[in-house]
Backbone atoms as SQL, in Angstrom:
CREATE TABLE atoms (id INTEGER PRIMARY KEY, chain TEXT, resi INTEGER, resn TEXT, atom TEXT, x REAL, y REAL, z REAL);
INSERT INTO atoms VALUES
  (1, 'A', 1, 'MET', 'N', 0.849, -1.189, 0.000),
  (2, 'A', 1, 'MET', 'CA', 0.000, 0.000, 0.000),
  (3, 'A', 1, 'MET', 'C', 0.885, 1.239, 0.000),
  (4, 'A', 2, 'CYS', 'N', 0.604, 2.155, -0.835),
  (5, 'A', 2, 'CYS', 'CA', 1.408, 3.366, -0.965),
  (6, 'A', 2, 'CYS', 'C', 0.689, 4.531, -0.291),
  (7, 'A', 3, 'PHE', 'N', 1.387, 5.268, 0.558),
  (8, 'A', 3, 'PHE', 'CA', 0.787, 6.392, 1.284),
  (9, 'A', 3, 'PHE', 'C', 1.242, 7.707, 0.670),
  (10, 'A', 4, 'GLN', 'N', 0.828, 7.968, -0.532),
  (11, 'A', 4, 'GLN', 'CA', 1.161, 9.223, -1.187),
  (12, 'A', 4, 'GLN', 'C', 0.123, 10.263, -0.817),
  (13, 'A', 5, 'GLN', 'N', 0.516, 11.527, -0.868),
  (14, 'A', 5, 'GLN', 'CA', -0.456, 12.583, -0.636),
  (15, 'A', 5, 'GLN', 'C', -1.354, 12.646, -1.852),
  (16, 'A', 6, 'SER', 'N', -2.592, 12.304, -1.652),
  (17, 'A', 6, 'SER', 'CA', -3.534, 12.292, -2.762),
  (18, 'A', 6, 'SER', 'C', -4.894, 12.758, -2.268),
  (19, 'A', 7, 'ARG', 'N', -5.850, 12.674, -3.147),
  (20, 'A', 7, 'ARG', 'CA', -7.211, 13.091, -2.813),
  (21, 'A', 7, 'ARG', 'C', -7.996, 11.897, -2.299),
  (22, 'A', 8, 'ASN', 'N', -7.503, 11.225, -1.279),
  (23, 'A', 8, 'ASN', 'CA', -8.158, 10.059, -0.726),
  (24, 'A', 8, 'ASN', 'C', -9.203, 10.507, 0.293),
  (25, 'A', 9, 'PRO', 'N', -10.496, 10.203, 0.071),
  (26, 'A', 9, 'PRO', 'CA', -11.546, 10.665, 0.985),
  (27, 'A', 9, 'PRO', 'C', -11.658, 9.843, 2.266),
  (28, 'A', 10, 'ASP', 'N', -10.927, 8.735, 2.361),
  (29, 'A', 10, 'ASP', 'CA', -11.027, 7.846, 3.514),
  (30, 'A', 10, 'ASP', 'C', -10.428, 8.517, 4.749),
  (31, 'A', 11, 'PRO', 'N', -11.207, 8.697, 5.846),
  (32, 'A', 11, 'PRO', 'CA', -10.650, 9.333, 7.060),
  (33, 'A', 11, 'PRO', 'C', -9.563, 8.486, 7.706),
  (34, 'A', 12, 'PHE', 'N', -9.623, 7.172, 7.537),
  (35, 'A', 12, 'PHE', 'CA', -8.599, 6.289, 8.095),
  (36, 'A', 12, 'PHE', 'C', -7.246, 6.558, 7.447),
  (37, 'A', 13, 'TYR', 'N', -7.263, 6.945, 6.169),
  (38, 'A', 13, 'TYR', 'CA', -6.031, 7.238, 5.439),
  (39, 'A', 13, 'TYR', 'C', -5.238, 8.354, 6.119),
  (40, 'A', 14, 'SER', 'N', -5.911, 9.429, 6.534),
  (41, 'A', 14, 'SER', 'CA', -5.200, 10.552, 7.155),
  (42, 'A', 14, 'SER', 'C', -4.640, 10.173, 8.519),
  (43, 'A', 15, 'ILE', 'N', -5.321, 9.293, 9.239),
  (44, 'A', 15, 'ILE', 'CA', -4.821, 8.843, 10.546),
  (45, 'A', 15, 'ILE', 'C', -3.549, 8.022, 10.356),
  (46, 'A', 16, 'VAL', 'N', -3.581, 7.089, 9.422),
  (47, 'A', 16, 'VAL', 'CA', -2.416, 6.246, 9.160),
  (48, 'A', 16, 'VAL', 'C', -1.260, 7.088, 8.629),
  (49, 'A', 17, 'ARG', 'N', -1.546, 8.029, 7.732),
  (50, 'A', 17, 'ARG', 'CA', -0.499, 8.891, 7.179),
  (51, 'A', 17, 'ARG', 'C', 0.182, 9.677, 8.294),
  (52, 'A', 18, 'ASP', 'N', -0.606, 10.210, 9.243),
  (53, 'A', 18, 'ASP', 'CA', -0.022, 10.994, 10.331),
  (54, 'A', 18, 'ASP', 'C', 0.807, 10.123, 11.271),
  (55, 'A', 19, 'LEU', 'N', 0.440, 8.867, 11.443),
  (56, 'A', 19, 'LEU', 'CA', 1.221, 7.972, 12.289),
  (57, 'A', 19, 'LEU', 'C', 2.553, 7.609, 11.645),
  (58, 'A', 20, 'LEU', 'N', 2.579, 7.565, 10.320),
  (59, 'A', 20, 'LEU', 'CA', 3.801, 7.201, 9.612),
  (60, 'A', 20, 'LEU', 'C', 4.697, 8.391, 9.299),
  (61, 'A', 21, 'MET', 'N', 4.200, 9.597, 9.476),
  (62, 'A', 21, 'MET', 'CA', 4.954, 10.809, 9.151),
  (63, 'A', 21, 'MET', 'C', 5.906, 11.134, 10.304),
  (64, 'A', 22, 'PRO', 'N', 7.214, 11.240, 10.033),
  (65, 'A', 22, 'PRO', 'CA', 8.163, 11.554, 11.108),
  (66, 'A', 22, 'PRO', 'C', 8.047, 13.010, 11.580),
  (67, 'A', 23, 'THR', 'N', 8.396, 13.219, 12.838),
  (68, 'A', 23, 'THR', 'CA', 8.384, 14.553, 13.435),
  (69, 'A', 23, 'THR', 'C', 9.818, 15.015, 13.622),
  (70, 'A', 24, 'TYR', 'N', 10.090, 16.240, 13.193),
  (71, 'A', 24, 'TYR', 'CA', 11.421, 16.827, 13.310),
  (72, 'A', 24, 'TYR', 'C', 11.325, 18.102, 14.142),
  (73, 'A', 25, 'THR', 'N', 12.435, 18.510, 14.742),
  (74, 'A', 25, 'THR', 'CA', 12.492, 19.741, 15.516),
  (75, 'A', 25, 'THR', 'C', 13.104, 20.835, 14.649),
  (76, 'A', 26, 'TYR', 'N', 12.444, 21.990, 14.641),
  (77, 'A', 26, 'TYR', 'CA', 12.909, 23.141, 13.866),
  (78, 'A', 26, 'TYR', 'C', 13.165, 24.302, 14.806),
  (79, 'A', 27, 'LYS', 'N', 14.131, 25.170, 14.444),
  (80, 'A', 27, 'LYS', 'CA', 14.457, 26.352, 15.245),
  (81, 'A', 27, 'LYS', 'C', 14.394, 27.577, 14.352),
  (82, 'A', 28, 'CYS', 'N', 13.656, 28.586, 14.810),
  (83, 'A', 28, 'CYS', 'CA', 13.473, 29.815, 14.047),
  (84, 'A', 28, 'CYS', 'C', 14.751, 30.656, 14.095),
  (85, 'A', 29, 'THR', 'N', 15.131, 31.196, 12.958),
  (86, 'A', 29, 'THR', 'CA', 16.326, 32.037, 12.898),
  (87, 'A', 29, 'THR', 'C', 16.038, 33.459, 13.375),
  (88, 'A', 30, 'LYS', 'N', 14.773, 33.812, 13.484),
  (89, 'A', 30, 'LYS', 'CA', 14.392, 35.170, 13.899),
  (90, 'A', 30, 'LYS', 'C', 14.156, 35.259, 15.415),
  (91, 'A', 31, 'CYS', 'N', 13.304, 34.359, 15.953),
  (92, 'A', 31, 'CYS', 'CA', 12.943, 34.448, 17.381),
  (93, 'A', 31, 'CYS', 'C', 13.578, 33.354, 18.242),
  (94, 'A', 32, 'GLU', 'N', 14.351, 32.439, 17.620),
  (95, 'A', 32, 'GLU', 'CA', 15.055, 31.361, 18.319),
  (96, 'A', 32, 'GLU', 'C', 14.119, 30.319, 18.950),
  (97, 'A', 33, 'LYS', 'N', 12.851, 30.326, 18.584),
  (98, 'A', 33, 'LYS', 'CA', 11.885, 29.372, 19.127),
  (99, 'A', 33, 'LYS', 'C', 12.095, 28.006, 18.475),
  (100, 'A', 34, 'GLU', 'N', 12.046, 26.936, 19.301),
  (101, 'A', 34, 'GLU', 'CA', 12.128, 25.574, 18.792),
  (102, 'A', 34, 'GLU', 'C', 10.743, 24.950, 18.837),
  (103, 'A', 35, 'PHE', 'N', 10.384, 24.214, 17.791),
  (104, 'A', 35, 'PHE', 'CA', 9.073, 23.580, 17.756),
  (105, 'A', 35, 'PHE', 'C', 9.127, 22.313, 16.907),
  (106, 'A', 36, 'PRO', 'N', 8.293, 21.317, 17.262),
  (107, 'A', 36, 'PRO', 'CA', 8.242, 20.095, 16.457),
  (108, 'A', 36, 'PRO', 'C', 7.290, 20.278, 15.278),
  (109, 'A', 37, 'LYS', 'N', 7.573, 19.597, 14.191),
  (110, 'A', 37, 'LYS', 'CA', 6.716, 19.683, 13.000),
  (111, 'A', 37, 'LYS', 'C', 6.804, 18.367, 12.234),
  (112, 'A', 38, 'MET', 'N', 5.641, 17.844, 11.844),
  (113, 'A', 38, 'MET', 'CA', 5.626, 16.647, 11.020),
  (114, 'A', 38, 'MET', 'C', 5.995, 17.030, 9.592),
  (115, 'A', 39, 'SER', 'N', 6.870, 16.245, 9.004),
  (116, 'A', 39, 'SER', 'CA', 7.328, 16.536, 7.650),
  (117, 'A', 39, 'SER', 'C', 7.779, 15.236, 6.992),
  (118, 'A', 40, 'SER', 'N', 7.578, 15.126, 5.707),
  (119, 'A', 40, 'SER', 'CA', 8.042, 13.935, 5.006),
  (120, 'A', 40, 'SER', 'C', 9.570, 13.936, 4.965),
  (121, 'A', 41, 'ILE', 'N', 10.133, 12.765, 4.775),
  (122, 'A', 41, 'ILE', 'CA', 11.586, 12.656, 4.717),
  (123, 'A', 41, 'ILE', 'C', 12.142, 13.465, 3.548),
  (124, 'A', 42, 'ALA', 'N', 11.402, 13.490, 2.450),
  (125, 'A', 42, 'ALA', 'CA', 11.861, 14.217, 1.265),
  (126, 'A', 42, 'ALA', 'C', 11.933, 15.727, 1.491),
  (127, 'A', 43, 'SER', 'N', 11.048, 16.265, 2.352),
  (128, 'A', 43, 'SER', 'CA', 11.021, 17.719, 2.557),
  (129, 'A', 43, 'SER', 'C', 11.503, 18.138, 3.944),
  (130, 'A', 44, 'ARG', 'N', 12.194, 17.251, 4.652),
  (131, 'A', 44, 'ARG', 'CA', 12.601, 17.564, 6.030),
  (132, 'A', 44, 'ARG', 'C', 13.622, 18.686, 6.126),
  (133, 'A', 45, 'ASP', 'N', 14.476, 18.863, 5.110),
  (134, 'A', 45, 'ASP', 'CA', 15.514, 19.892, 5.169),
  (135, 'A', 45, 'ASP', 'C', 15.063, 21.242, 4.633),
  (136, 'A', 46, 'GLU', 'N', 13.859, 21.313, 4.071),
  (137, 'A', 46, 'GLU', 'CA', 13.335, 22.583, 3.585),
  (138, 'A', 46, 'GLU', 'C', 12.959, 23.465, 4.767),
  (139, 'A', 47, 'PRO', 'N', 13.234, 24.763, 4.710),
  (140, 'A', 47, 'PRO', 'CA', 12.855, 25.663, 5.807),
  (141, 'A', 47, 'PRO', 'C', 11.337, 25.685, 6.011),
  (142, 'A', 48, 'LYS', 'N', 10.921, 25.806, 7.271),
  (143, 'A', 48, 'LYS', 'CA', 9.496, 25.869, 7.620),
  (144, 'A', 48, 'LYS', 'C', 9.175, 27.263, 8.123),
  (145, 'A', 49, 'ASP', 'N', 7.910, 27.635, 8.086),
  (146, 'A', 49, 'ASP', 'CA', 7.468, 28.942, 8.569),
  (147, 'A', 49, 'ASP', 'C', 7.222, 28.902, 10.070),
  (148, 'A', 50, 'CYS', 'N', 7.656, 29.946, 10.757),
  (149, 'A', 50, 'CYS', 'CA', 7.436, 30.093, 12.198),
  (150, 'A', 50, 'CYS', 'C', 6.243, 31.019, 12.415),
  (151, 'A', 51, 'ASP', 'N', 5.676, 30.981, 13.619),
  (152, 'A', 51, 'ASP', 'CA', 4.542, 31.849, 13.964),
  (153, 'A', 51, 'ASP', 'C', 4.909, 33.330, 13.892),
  (154, 'A', 52, 'CYS', 'N', 6.172, 33.659, 14.129),
  (155, 'A', 52, 'CYS', 'CA', 6.606, 35.060, 14.129),
  (156, 'A', 52, 'CYS', 'C', 6.821, 35.607, 12.720),
  (157, 'A', 53, 'GLY', 'N', 6.755, 34.727, 11.728),
  (158, 'A', 53, 'GLY', 'CA', 6.988, 35.149, 10.357),
  (159, 'A', 53, 'GLY', 'C', 8.398, 34.859, 9.883),
  (160, 'A', 54, 'GLY', 'N', 9.211, 34.325, 10.767),
  (161, 'A', 54, 'GLY', 'CA', 10.587, 33.990, 10.414),
  (162, 'A', 54, 'GLY', 'C', 10.676, 32.634, 9.740),
  (163, 'A', 55, 'GLU', 'N', 11.889, 32.250, 9.428),
  (164, 'A', 55, 'GLU', 'CA', 12.162, 30.989, 8.769),
  (165, 'A', 55, 'GLU', 'C', 12.839, 30.049, 9.760),
  (166, 'A', 56, 'ALA', 'N', 12.338, 28.829, 9.863),
  (167, 'A', 56, 'ALA', 'CA', 12.889, 27.852, 10.800),
  (168, 'A', 56, 'ALA', 'C', 13.647, 26.775, 10.049),
  (169, 'A', 57, 'LYS', 'N', 14.794, 26.389, 10.602),
  (170, 'A', 57, 'LYS', 'CA', 15.613, 25.344, 10.006),
  (171, 'A', 57, 'LYS', 'C', 15.623, 24.131, 10.929),
  (172, 'A', 58, 'ARG', 'N', 15.788, 22.960, 10.338),
  (173, 'A', 58, 'ARG', 'CA', 15.769, 21.718, 11.100),
  (174, 'A', 58, 'ARG', 'C', 17.012, 21.618, 11.976),
  (175, 'A', 59, 'THR', 'N', 16.828, 21.182, 13.207),
  (176, 'A', 59, 'THR', 'CA', 17.939, 20.971, 14.128),
  (177, 'A', 59, 'THR', 'C', 18.280, 19.489, 14.162),
  (178, 'A', 60, 'VAL', 'N', 19.414, 19.169, 14.717),
  (179, 'A', 60, 'VAL', 'CA', 19.815, 17.781, 14.864),
  (180, 'A', 60, 'VAL', 'C', 19.451, 17.351, 16.278),
  (181, 'A', 61, 'ASP', 'N', 18.538, 16.382, 16.372),
  (182, 'A', 61, 'ASP', 'CA', 18.112, 15.873, 17.674),
  (183, 'A', 61, 'ASP', 'C', 19.033, 14.747, 18.121),
  (184, 'A', 62, 'LYS', 'N', 19.156, 14.605, 19.441),
  (185, 'A', 62, 'LYS', 'CA', 19.940, 13.491, 19.943),
  (186, 'A', 62, 'LYS', 'C', 19.136, 12.207, 19.747),
  (187, 'A', 63, 'PRO', 'N', 19.807, 11.113, 19.451),
  (188, 'A', 63, 'PRO', 'CA', 19.083, 9.858, 19.233),
  (189, 'A', 63, 'PRO', 'C', 18.486, 9.330, 20.528),
  (190, 'A', 64, 'GLN', 'N', 17.367, 8.656, 20.413),
  (191, 'A', 64, 'GLN', 'CA', 16.733, 8.066, 21.583),
  (192, 'A', 64, 'GLN', 'C', 17.251, 6.647, 21.779),
  (193, 'A', 65, 'MET', 'N', 17.410, 6.271, 23.011),
  (194, 'A', 65, 'MET', 'CA', 17.812, 4.917, 23.351),
  (195, 'A', 65, 'MET', 'C', 16.544, 4.096, 23.552),
  (196, 'A', 66, 'VAL', 'N', 16.590, 2.826, 23.225),
  (197, 'A', 66, 'VAL', 'CA', 15.444, 1.942, 23.407),
  (198, 'A', 66, 'VAL', 'C', 15.844, 0.850, 24.378),
  (199, 'A', 67, 'LYS', 'N', 15.021, 0.683, 25.420),
  (200, 'A', 67, 'LYS', 'CA', 15.262, -0.352, 26.424),
  (201, 'A', 67, 'LYS', 'C', 13.940, -1.054, 26.692),
  (202, 'A', 68, 'ASP', 'N', 13.917, -2.349, 26.582),
  (203, 'A', 68, 'ASP', 'CA', 12.711, -3.149, 26.785),
  (204, 'A', 68, 'ASP', 'C', 11.588, -2.716, 25.848),
  (205, 'A', 69, 'GLY', 'N', 11.941, -2.264, 24.645),
  (206, 'A', 69, 'GLY', 'CA', 10.942, -1.882, 23.652),
  (207, 'A', 69, 'GLY', 'C', 10.390, -0.486, 23.783),
  (208, 'A', 70, 'PHE', 'N', 10.882, 0.303, 24.770),
  (209, 'A', 70, 'PHE', 'CA', 10.371, 1.661, 24.974),
  (210, 'A', 70, 'PHE', 'C', 11.528, 2.678, 24.895),
  (211, 'A', 71, 'PRO', 'N', 11.298, 3.820, 24.254),
  (212, 'A', 71, 'PRO', 'CA', 12.369, 4.837, 24.196),
  (213, 'A', 71, 'PRO', 'C', 12.570, 5.513, 25.548),
  (214, 'A', 72, 'TYR', 'N', 13.814, 5.838, 25.872),
  (215, 'A', 72, 'TYR', 'CA', 14.124, 6.587, 27.080),
  (216, 'A', 72, 'TYR', 'C', 15.363, 7.438, 26.842),
  (217, 'A', 73, 'ASN', 'N', 15.498, 8.479, 27.629),
  (218, 'A', 73, 'ASN', 'CA', 16.667, 9.348, 27.555),
  (219, 'A', 73, 'ASN', 'C', 17.458, 9.219, 28.829),
  (220, 'A', 74, 'LYS', 'N', 18.775, 9.135, 28.719),
  (221, 'A', 74, 'LYS', 'CA', 19.638, 9.053, 29.904),
  (222, 'A', 74, 'LYS', 'C', 19.925, 10.431, 30.437);
């Protein structure tokens, strides 16, 4: 099954698409605010718009460790 952005009227499609879409952290170059944003892997490095009107760039997050099947941070 391919999850492309299309005109699919099925409400289940949007739920599954959102679960499969990775979340990245972006930081605004104008106000220095950091915020998470869902973005496809193909467009993750493109600048995003901030609430202040500035341009936000993707930051590098620290990797999460997995123990007993659950993520945790040391």
